[in-house]
C-alpha positions in Angstrom: 45.5 -31.0 3.7 43.3 -28.2 2.3 43.7 -29.5 -1.3 42.6 -32.9 -0.3 39.6 -31.5 1.6 38.7 -29.3 -1.4 38.7 -32.4 -3.6 36.6 -34.3 -1.1 34.1 -31.5 -0.9 33.8 -31.2 -4.7 33.4 -34.9 -5.1 30.7 -35.1 -2.4 28.8 -32.2 -4.0 29.0 -33.7 -7.4 27.7 -37.1 -6.2 24.9 -35.4 -4.4 24.1 -33.3 -7.4 24.0 -36.3 -9.8 21.7 -38.0 -7.4 19.3 -35.1 -7.3 19.4 -34.8 -11.1 18.6 -38.5 -11.5 15.7 -38.2 -9.1 14.4 -35.1 -11.0 14.6 -37.0 -14.3 12.7 -39.9 -12.8 10.0 -37.6 -11.5 9.7 -35.7 -14.8 9.2 -38.8 -16.9 6.7 -40.2 -14.5 8.5 -43.2 -13.1 7.1 -42.8 -9.6 7.6 -46.4 -8.5 11.2 -46.4 -9.6 11.7 -43.0 -7.8 10.2 -44.4 -4.6 12.5 -47.4 -4.7 15.6 -45.2 -5.4 14.7 -42.8 -2.6 14.3 -45.7 -0.2 17.6 -47.2 -1.1 19.6 -43.9 -1.0 18.0 -42.2 2.0 21.0 -42.9 4.4 23.5 -42.1 1.7 22.0 -38.7 1.1 22.0 -37.9 4.8 25.7 -38.8 5.0 26.5 -36.8 1.8 24.6 -33.8 3.2 26.5 -33.9 6.4 29.8 -34.3 4.6 29.1 -31.3 2.4 28.4 -29.2 5.5 31.4 -30.5 7.4 33.9 -30.2 4.5 32.5 -26.8 3.5 32.7 -25.5 7.1 36.3 -26.8 7.4 37.3 -25.1 4.2 35.7 -21.8 5.3 37.5 -22.1 8.7 41.0 -22.7 7.3 40.7 -19.9 4.7 39.4 -17.4 7.3 37.4 -15.9 4.5 34.1 -14.9 6.2 33.7 -11.5 4.5 30.9 -12.5 2.1 28.9 -14.0 5.0 29.0 -11.0 7.4 
């Protein structure tokens, strides 16, 4: 179960990262209209991905009982 959850966590983080990189590229090259359209279409998806990152990361932290760096 933990291996599958780890793979899910890594996949969600990578998708979120690629989305952020794409938005940064659009912003840097000055395509503000395209950026606004992309942000409007992916707003819900990013909320879901953000929540999944927190949930899967918290679950992985819970099952490993490795809280030493956070204390």
